[in-house]
Every structure is written in C-alpha cells, then in structure tokens.
N, C-alpha and C positions, 0 to 999 in steps of 0.2 A: 529752606537752610544754604542756602548757595549766596554767594556775590552778589548775583544779580538781583540778589531781594533788596537791595539796601536804598532802592533808588524811591524819593519822596512822592513822584507822581504816580507810582505804582502801588503806595503800601495799602493806601485804603483800601485799593478794591482787593488787595489782597487775603487783610483782615474781613471783609465782607464775606469774602469766600471761604474763609475758617469757621467762620462765623455759622454760616450754611452747614458745612463740615458736621459741625457739633449737632445742630439741631436736627438735620436727618438722621445722624445716630440717636438722637435723643426719641425721633419719633419710632422707633424700632425696640428701643429698649425699654420704654417706660410705659405702653397703652394698655397694658393689662392689669396696672397699679389702676387705672381708671375705668376698667370695665367697659367701656363705650365699645360698639361694634366698629362704627364708622372710624374708628382713630387705629384700630390694625390695619387701616389701607393707608392712612397718612404717610410711611415711608415711599409708597412707590409712587408719590409725585415729590417727596423730599429730596429723596436721592437722586432722580434725575434733575432735578434743579440744581440743585448743587455741582452735580457733571457737568449740566449744561452753562452753567456762570464761568465755571472753571477754563473751559474750555474756550469761551466766548472772551475772557476777560484776560487771559493768561496771555503775553507775548515772551515766553522765553527763549532767548537764544543758546541756550544750553544744549548741544546739538544730542547729547544722552538722555534728556527730557525729553525732547523731539524725536527722536527715534522709537523711542518707548511707548510713548502714547499713541505714536502713528501703528504700531504693530498692534497695540492692545486696541485699538479701534478699529483695525482690519476684523480682528479676532470676534467682537461683540458682534459688528457688521454679519457678520459668517453664521454666527450661531443664530442670529437675528431672521438671518434669508431660509435657514434650515428649519428655524419654530415656527414660519409662516407657511412654507410649503410643507410643512406635518399638518398645521391646523386645515389648508387648503383641502389636502386629499383626503380627509379624514372627517372632513364638515363640521371642524371644531368653531366656534363665534370668536370673533376677531378679539373679544376680553378675554378668553381661553388664552390666545397665542400672546397678546401682552403682559398677562401675570403672570404665564408659564416662562417666558422670558425674563420677566425682570426680578421674579424669586430665585432664580440662579447666576444673573447678570448683576446684581444690584453691588455684590463684593465688589466685582472686577469696575465694575463704575466709580466706585467710593475708593477702590485704590489708583485709581487714572486720576480721579481728580485732588487726592493727594498729593500723586507723584508730580503733576505737571504745574504745581504751585512753583513757584521758585520764593521759596519759604525764609523768611528772618526767623533768629534765634527765639526773638521774641512771638513769633507766631507758634513756632514749633513747642516752645515751653507752653503756651496756653492750652495749647490741641492736649498735649501728654495730660497737665496738671488736668485738665475737665473731663479727662476717661479716667484718669485714677480716680477722681472723685466719685466719676459714674458707680466705678466697681466698688469703691469703699462704701458707697450707699447701700449697696447690692447685699454685698456681705455684712453689714452692719443688721438689713432684713432678715438675713438666714439665721444669725444666732438669735435675733429676737423673736423669730420665729418659733426655734425650738425653746427658745427659754420659757415661751409661752405657753408650752404644750402643743403646737400644732399637732404632735404626732399623733395624738389621743382621737383628732378627729378623722371620721371617715376618710380613709387614704392612708392615713396613718403619715409615715415619717417622708411620703410623696409631696406632704404638706410643704414643706422647707425648699420654699422655693424663689425666695427673694423679691424680686422685683417681678417676676414672673407667676405671681399668686394665682391658683386656681387656673393654671392651663393644664392641659393635657399632659405634655411633659415637660412641665417647667423644671420639675428637679434637675435632670438630664440636662435642660440646657443651661441652667442656670449653674450647675456644677461644674458645667466645661466651661463656662465664663469664667467662674473663679477660679480654677485650677490653670486656665491659659495666663489668667493676669497671675498667677503667683508664681509661676516660671516667670514670664515677661519680667517683674519684680525684682526677684532673685538675680537675674545674671543679667538684666541691662540696667537696672536703676544703682547705677555707680557711686550716686552722692549722698547713699544711703549706708550706712554700716553694717558688715556682712548680718549684724546680728539682729537689725530691726527687717531685713531682707529675707532673711531665714524665718522670722516668727511670721512677718506676712504671708512667705511661703506656706507654713503650717496651717495658718488660720484660712487660707486659701483651701488648699486639699482637704480641712476638717469638712470640708460642705459634703463632700462622697460619704462621710462617712454619718454624717448626719442625716443626709438626706437618702442613706442608704442608693446612693447611683452608680454602684459597681462598676458599670460599663463604662462610666470615664476614666476609672482607674488601667482598666485594659486597653481602653483606646491610647492613652498616653505611654503605657508600657510596649505596646505594638507600634507604636509612631518611631520610639525610639529606637527599636532595635530594629525599625529599616531605617532610618537615619545613619545607624552605625553601617549597616549595608552597603550604602550608597556613598562610603567613606573608605573602604576594605583598602585604598591605599596604602595607607599606613598600618601594614598589618601588626605591628606590636599594641598599637592604640586598638585597635580593632578588636583584637583578642581580648584586651584589659575590660574593656566595656563589654563586652559577651560575656564577659567572667563574671563580672558585676551582677549584671543583667540576671543570670542562672543564678550568682547567691541569692539577689533580692526575691526570685521566685520561690526558694528553696524556704527562704526565712519568711514567707507571706504565707506559703502552704502550711509549713506547720502554725502560723501565726492563726490561720481561720479556723484550723481544729482544734485551737487549743483555746482561743479567747473568745470568748463566748461575743463579744460585740460584734468579732468580725464573721460570726457563724455565716450570715448570708450569703457569703461568698459561695460555700459547698452547693448551692442551687445547679452552678455548674457543674460541677463533679461529678455526673453522671454518663459513665460511659455509654449506659443501652440507651441515649437517648440522641447518639450520636450514628453517624455511620449512615449507608444509604436506605434502609428502611427504619432510620429511627427517628422518634418523633419531632424532635428536633430541626433536624434536616429536612424534614419535609414541611414541616411549620415554616419556614424559612424562605422554602422555596416555591412555597404556595402561590405567590404575588406573580412571581417570573411563567409559572405554569399554568395559569389563569391567563394571565397576558397573553401566550404563546395561543391560547385557546381561540381569541379572536381575531387572531390572523387570517385572514382573507384574499391576502396579495402577497409578492416576493416584496411589493412596495416598502410592506409592511416592517421589514426589517430593515429598509434603511430609513423610514420613516416613523416610526414608532405607529401607536395608535390615535396619535394627536396630543397637544398640550392638557392637561386636568384630566385626561380619560384614564388614566391606569391608576398607579400604585403612589405617586407624588403626594407632596404636600396637599397639591392646591385638588385633586381626584380624590384623595382619600378624607379631608378634611374639610378646606375654603367652600368649597360648590356647593357643598353638604350644609354645613353650619351658616355660612353666609348666604343661602340661596335667596331669600327673600331681595338681598341687595345684586345680585349677580345675576339671575336668571330674569330680571329685564331689560338686563343689557346686550341678551343674546347668549350668554353664558350656554355651553353644553355638557353632558357628562358621558356621555356614549356616544363611538363610533358611527359613520354610517351604517346602518343595517343593524346595529346592534339594540337592544330594550332595555338590559340590564347592563347598571354600573360596574366594571371588572372590579369596584374597592368594595361595591355593595357584597358581591361572592365571598371576596375575601373578607371583609368582616365578621360574614355570615360563617366562614370557615375557622376564624380566629375565637368565634363564640364558642365555638365547640369543642377548642383545645386547652388542656388546663394550662400549657406553657403561656397564654396569652395572660394570663395574672403571674406569672413566675417572672419575667424579667423582660424589657425591649430588646435586648439583647436577641432575641429569635424573633422580631419583627418581621412579618414579609411586607410591610412599607421600608423600605432603604433608598436611601439618595441613589445609586449608580444604578438599582434595579430601575429607579422612577425615571430615570432621566433615558434609560434605553426603552423601556416602555412608552414614555411621552413621546420622545424625538428619534427613535431608531440607532441605528449604530453611525449613522450620518451626526446625530446632534450629539451622542457621546462622543463621537471624534471632534465636532467642534468644540465641543466643550472640552475636551482634555488638550486640545490646542490652546485655550484661553489659560487653561492652568499653566502647561509650558511656557509659556510666555511668562508669567508672574514667575514661576520656578528658576527660569535661564535669566532673564531681565530685572527684576525688583528682589529676587532672594539673596541679598547680599552677605550675607553668613548664616551657621548654622542653624541657630535661633528662629529666622525666618521659614527656612525649610520645615525644621520640626514642626513647626504650625500648623504647616502647608501639610503635613506626611498627618498630622493629627484628623484634620478634616478628612482625608484623605481615607483613613480608618474608620473615620465616624460615618462617611460614605458607607460603611457595610452592614454597620448597625441599627439606622434609624435614620429620619427626613430632616437630620439637623444641617446636611449642605443646602436643605431650602429655609430654614430659618434665619429669619432677616437679621436679630439682632445678635445672633454667636457669630455669622458669617460675616457682617460687619464688623464687629470686633477684631475679627480675625484680619480681616483686609485692613481696618485701619492702624492695626499694631506692625503690620508687615510693612504698611506707608510709611508711618513714622521712624521707621529702623531704616529704611531706604534713604529716606531725609537726611538723617540723624549720618549716616555712610558716606552723604553727600557733603555734609559740613567737614568731617573728617578730611576728606578728601582735600577738597579746599583750602582745609589749614595746611597742611600740609603742603601743598603747593606753595603757597603763601611762604611758608619757612625755607623751603628750597630756594624760592626765588631770592629771600631775601640774605642767605647764605651766600648766594654768588654774587650780592652787591658789596 
C-alpha cells in the first residue's frame, strides 16, 4: 500500500504473491476439515514458497521496507543456526531441525512476506476481505456445531471448534482466532458502523462461552493489562485503564458465582491447588522438571535437548501422531543417550492427575518452556530477538502490540505458539496493519506536498 506499488510492470507479480499468501494461510487454516494427514504438512511448503517468491520478486525501493526485511532475515537466520546447532549436538534428525524451525518461524516468514510487498490499495483490500471471509466461515461453523448439538457428543462443548473440528485443542485455537478477529474488526474496520462492529465483536467472543474455552478470556485480559503497563507514561490514562480492568474483574467474579452458564470458570478459584506444593503448580512445572532431568552437559542449558525432543508441539504430538510419515525421514524423539522421550514421561504424569481433565490452563506442555527445552537459552534468546524486531519495527500501533502480547500470554498456557493457523493469522493481521499505516503516511506526505504547491 505505498506509492511504489502502482507500476504496471510490477502489479502482476505482486498479485501473484498476494495469492500465494492467501493459499499459504489456507493450507494451515482448513486441513482439519478434510482430515487427511499429509494436508497438515502442506503449509510447511506453502509458507516458504510465498516467502521465497516475495523476496525474489519484490524490488521495493522503500528504505523502511528494505531495512525491516534485512533485520527480520538476519533474525531468522540466527534462529535457524541455533536450531541446527541444537539438533547436531543432541543427535536430532535433520527433519526435526527443519520442522522445529518452521513451526516457530513460519509466522515471521509470513509477516516478512506481507511487509516486503509494495502493496496497492486493491491488493490490500483483496487480502483483508479474504481473511475476513475465512474467519466468518469459521464462526458460521462454530454456531452451526453448537446448534446441531455437538456439546452432547463425547468431549462435550470442546467439540465446538469451527474449522478446527476434531483436533485436540481445536476449541481453544478456534476461540483464540475468533476473539482476535473480533477485536481487530471492532477497532480497525472503520468503514462499518459501530453497531455492526460491536455485533461482530460479541459474536466472536461468544465462541469462548459456547466452547468453554475460558483460558482464552484470561489470555486477552492479561495481555491488555500488560499493554497498559507498557504505556504507563500517561499516568492518568494508565490509572483509568487499570481501574476499568479491576471493575471488570470484580463484576466477572460476581457473575461466575451467580450465573450458572459461567460456573465453569470457578475451576481456577481454588487456592489449595496453588503455592509451591499445590497440585496446579507441580502439574504445570512437571514438563520443565522432566526436561531438566535429561540434561547431561552445561551445553544443554544453551542448546536444549534438540528440536522435537521435549514438550513442544513437535515432540508432544507430531512425532507421535505422524510417526509413520516422519520416522522414515530420519526423525528422532530422544536426545543422544536417552531411551524414553521426555514427552512420554510428561504424558504419563498427566494421566495420573485430575487436573488434566480440568483445564489446559495447567498443561505442562506450553510454548515458552518448549522453546527453552528444545533449543536452550540461546534458542529462547534468538526467538525473543525475532519478536523484538516485530515489536520495534512492524507493530505500528497499540492494536498490533496487543495482538503480540496475547501470543506472549498464550505461550505461558499451551503450545499455540506452534499452532500454524493461529500464529499465521496473528502475523497476517500485524502485517496488514503495517501496510495500512504505510498507506496513511504516504497519503499525509502527498497532502503536505500539495499544500506547499
């Protein structure tokens, strides 16, 4: 969406790239509906393809775009280097290193793909309209599943998953995307009346209640509190936001004890399960403690136990569920010298605790611990550097930063930081918001020039 995008000789190439962006997102968003295992891996090819085409086709002369692209590329290369070093040290298969990298790096690749395109208004509208349509279809399925009585099937209301139907934590992933869309639509879609935007917002957040995905609400509330604290320069505004948050918490606490439909939230309000010896504390930290028990060298603190060898999405699910596809490619589940996968021990511990059925809030498999377990502190540092580039260079407003903070909080709960559809959706929204901001700045510059003529 900048002035360089109007060149007729370039437009065809950029339209092709935007189509690849939509295709790449679709390969991560819809495969659960088709229930064919190989399709779940298609995004591992589609996202790098869109990324590569964008880099090689784009000839942007905008210094800001070029600078951001270079810094993101360097950060990706750094994370990739640490990932392969971890794999080499721990005897992990090359396929582990590739998949471990892509699961975490794909959102940044998608973001860079969107940022580096000199995007015309028509292409921007096309991308945004398609993304909106995808989520509206997802919400349609959510309410259809509820109306058809999917809450009465085994698993109860966890079956209200939209396009993520019959996947392990599809109700949480689906509700996270629904609520993210609701907030983005309410704040950013200024071409619609406030009543329509508010209605879409309420419908989107309704997914939390329908699917009993209560941890998603906590994710957005905590993310908002952190956002307020990071903008504490305006003391009056900060106090107002914090007071509003406190009022919300008080009203919501009253509601969960007095409105039967919200009673499920009381599962968290049990002081006896917290504290150093509380069941929730021990359950949440069991993955980290088990990972530590496998450390055999100081190098493990720096490089972890290798991609796919601990408590991430790759080690906890993919290598087990898709072993028939990945093991022939040289995939490994344990570091050198070990016989039992870390994830198997953690799963066994989960099976012995009643909290496993209570809420994924207490899950020992969660994003930040998984990055540390697989890649060590060097991997964690390189991933945080990637995040810092996006925060500093691409998040142009509070909305984009808020979306990033919800991901940060989500990484303390479960493994959604390695969930392709959710992370690619967040990355796409941040990228589109950046492009929209570039258009606004370009239009202001043109107005300023015309005022001087």
